[in-house]
C-alpha positions in Angstrom: 73.1 -26.4 -39.9 75.5 -29.6 -40.1 74.0 -30.4 -36.9 70.8 -31.7 -38.6 72.0 -33.1 -42.1 75.3 -33.1 -44.1 75.9 -31.8 -47.3 78.8 -32.8 -49.7 80.1 -31.7 -52.6 82.1 -33.2 -55.6 83.5 -31.4 -58.6 82.2 -32.9 -61.9 83.9 -32.8 -65.3 82.6 -29.2 -66.7 83.0 -27.4 -63.0 80.0 -27.6 -61.5 79.1 -28.2 -58.1 76.3 -31.0 -57.5 74.6 -31.4 -54.0 73.8 -34.4 -52.4 75.2 -36.5 -55.2 76.9 -39.3 -53.3 74.5 -39.2 -50.3 70.5 -39.2 -50.2 69.6 -35.8 -48.1 69.8 -37.3 -44.1 66.7 -35.6 -41.6 66.6 -35.8 -38.3 64.5 -38.9 -37.5 64.6 -37.7 -33.4 61.2 -36.5 -32.1 62.7 -34.4 -29.6 62.8 -30.5 -30.8 65.5 -27.7 -29.4 62.8 -26.0 -26.7 64.7 -22.9 -27.6 63.8 -23.8 -31.3 60.1 -23.7 -31.0 58.0 -20.8 -29.2 55.8 -22.1 -26.9 51.9 -21.1 -28.0 49.3 -19.6 -25.4 52.1 -18.2 -23.4 53.4 -14.4 -23.4 52.1 -11.2 -25.4 51.9 -12.8 -29.0 49.6 -15.9 -27.1 48.1 -13.6 -25.1 44.5 -13.6 -27.5 44.6 -17.4 -27.9 44.8 -17.9 -24.5 41.7 -16.0 -23.6 39.7 -17.8 -26.6 40.5 -21.3 -25.8 39.8 -20.5 -22.1 35.9 -19.1 -23.2 35.9 -22.4 -25.6 36.9 -24.7 -22.9 34.5 -23.2 -20.7 31.4 -23.1 -23.2 32.2 -27.1 -23.9 32.0 -27.9 -20.9 28.6 -26.4 -20.3 27.4 -27.9 -22.9 28.8 -31.6 -21.8 27.6 -31.1 -18.4 24.1 -30.5 -20.1 24.0 -33.0 -22.2 25.1 -35.8 -19.3 22.6 -34.5 -16.7 19.4 -35.9 -16.8 16.8 -34.5 -14.5 14.4 -37.1 -12.5 11.2 -38.4 -13.3 9.5 -36.8 -10.5 10.9 -33.1 -11.6 9.9 -32.8 -15.1 6.3 -34.2 -14.2 5.8 -31.1 -11.5 7.7 -29.1 -14.2 5.1 -30.0 -16.9 2.5 -30.0 -14.0 3.9 -25.8 -13.7 3.7 -25.2 -17.2 0.1 -26.3 -17.5 -1.4 -24.5 -14.7 0.2 -21.2 -15.9 -1.0 -22.0 -19.3 -4.6 -22.9 -18.1 -4.4 -19.6 -15.6 -3.0 -17.6 -18.7 -6.3 -18.7 -21.0 -8.6 -17.8 -18.3 -7.3 -14.4 -17.7 -7.4 -13.9 -21.3 -10.8 -15.2 -21.9 -11.9 -12.7 -18.6 -10.1 -10.0 -20.4 -12.2 -10.7 -23.9 -15.9 -11.1 -21.8 -15.1 -7.7 -20.1 -14.2 -5.9 -23.6 -17.1 -7.7 -25.3 -19.3 -6.0 -22.1 -17.9 -2.5 -22.4 -18.5 -2.5 -26.2 -22.2 -3.1 -25.1 -22.4 -0.6 -23.1 -20.8 2.3 -26.1 -22.9 3.9 -28.7 -23.1 2.2 -32.0 -20.4 1.8 -34.7 -17.5 1.3 -31.8 -15.0 -0.5 -33.5 -14.2 -3.8 -31.4 -10.7 -2.8 -31.1 -9.7 -2.8 -27.8 -7.7 0.5 -28.2 -11.0 1.8 -30.2 -13.3 0.5 -27.0 -10.8 1.9 -24.5 -10.6 6.0 -25.9 -14.4 5.6 -26.7 -14.9 4.6 -22.9 -12.7 7.9 -21.6 -14.6 10.2 -24.0 -18.1 8.6 -23.0 -17.1 9.0 -19.2 -15.9 12.1 -19.5 -18.8 13.3 -21.2 -21.1 11.4 -18.6 -19.1 13.5 -15.5 -19.8 16.5 -17.1 -23.8 15.8 -17.3 -23.9 14.8 -14.2 -22.2 18.2 -12.9 -24.5 20.0 -15.3 -27.5 18.0 -13.3 -26.2 18.8 -10.2 -25.9 22.7 -10.6 -29.6 22.4 -11.7 -30.5 20.2 -8.5 -29.4 22.9 -6.3 -31.1 25.3 -7.8 -34.2 23.8 -7.9 -33.7 23.3 -4.4 -32.9 26.6 -3.6 -36.4 27.5 -5.4 -37.9 25.2 -3.5 -36.5 26.3 -0.3 -37.7 30.2 -1.2 -41.4 29.0 -2.2 -41.7 27.6 1.2 -40.8 30.3 3.2 -42.9 32.6 0.9 -46.3 30.4 1.1 -45.5 29.3 4.8 -47.6 31.9 7.2 -46.9 31.7 11.0 -50.1 32.8 13.0 -52.1 31.8 15.9 -55.3 30.5 16.5 -57.3 29.7 19.2 -60.2 26.4 19.7 -62.3 25.7 22.6 -65.8 23.1 23.7 -67.4 23.8 26.5 -68.1 20.5 29.0 -65.6 18.2 27.1 -66.1 14.3 27.4 -62.3 13.3 26.9 -60.3 16.7 26.6 -57.0 14.3 25.8 -58.7 12.8 23.2 -59.9 16.9 21.7 -56.2 17.8 21.3 -55.1 14.5 19.4 -57.8 15.2 17.0 -57.0 18.7 16.5 -53.3 17.7 15.9 -54.6 15.3 13.4 -57.1 18.1 11.7 -54.0 20.3 11.5 -51.7 17.9 9.8 -54.8 16.8 7.1 -55.1 20.7 6.4 -50.8 20.8 5.5 -49.9 23.2 8.6 -47.7 22.7 10.8 -47.9 23.5 14.7 -44.4 24.8 16.0 -46.2 25.4 20.0 -49.2 24.5 21.9 -50.7 25.3 25.1 -53.7 23.2 26.1 -56.0 23.7 29.8 -58.0 20.8 30.7 -61.3 21.4 32.9 -65.3 19.6 33.4 -66.0 23.0 31.8 -64.0 23.7 29.0 -60.7 22.8 26.6 -58.7 25.4 25.2 -55.8 25.2 23.1 -53.8 27.8 21.7 -51.4 27.3 18.7 -48.7 28.3 17.0 -48.9 27.5 13.1 -47.3 28.0 10.1 -50.2 27.3 6.9 -50.2 27.6 3.3 -53.7 28.8 3.6 -55.3 31.8 5.9 -55.0 31.6 9.7 -59.1 32.3 10.2 -59.6 29.4 8.0 -57.8 27.3 9.6 -58.8 28.2 12.9 -62.8 27.8 11.7 -61.8 24.1 10.4 -60.4 22.8 13.5 -62.9 24.6 15.7 -65.4 22.5 12.9 -63.2 19.1 13.7 -63.5 19.8 17.8 -67.1 19.9 18.1 -68.0 17.4 15.7 -66.2 15.1 17.8 -67.4 15.8 20.4 -71.2 15.3 19.6 -69.3 11.4 18.2 -68.5 11.1 21.6 -71.7 12.3 23.5 -73.6 9.9 21.1 -71.6 6.9 21.7 -71.1 7.5 25.4 -73.6 5.0 27.6 -76.7 6.4 29.5 -75.5 6.1 32.9 -77.8 3.6 35.2 -78.7 4.0 38.8 
């Protein structure tokens, strides 16, 4: 301790020891201190935590300084603003379209449906499920009706063979066409037809499917054939020599 300050003692009359009686307390005025007597902060085990904290604080301060000192260019700022503006416009358009879609869907739902999005979606899902079930029932009913109609057609149609003829036909081809027209008008289908043409006679054998009696069909076709021949003869020009 003597190297930093000096202590002087003296004996008083009463025998007490007086400190610093003759001289004032001397303080070492040097700015330099002993290296061993003052531990260095930031090193060693005791200062490890402080070093980490100081390091983080320094990085944080450096980033803040760089952000403040960095000034973007005018063109970059304008482009960024335009980008943000376009994104905002697109988002507004998307929301408006979504709103219109919900409104259109809400109009198709039953009366009393709430206008909230969740209520609209839930009601629409339930309605779609109901319509799907109704569609399946209609399809099943349609198949049943098709089977009934097919069975009815099989029962109503009668297969038969008829024969028609006419003597001295004017045109065998025209006669055959008139026979086919007559069958169609009667609701009769001709499955097969075998005809013969000559100047003396036109005859035809037909296999038909009809809802009415085969005899009635044969009579109708024969009368039609006779009527056609009479018309042909009436319109035939007289021969001049």
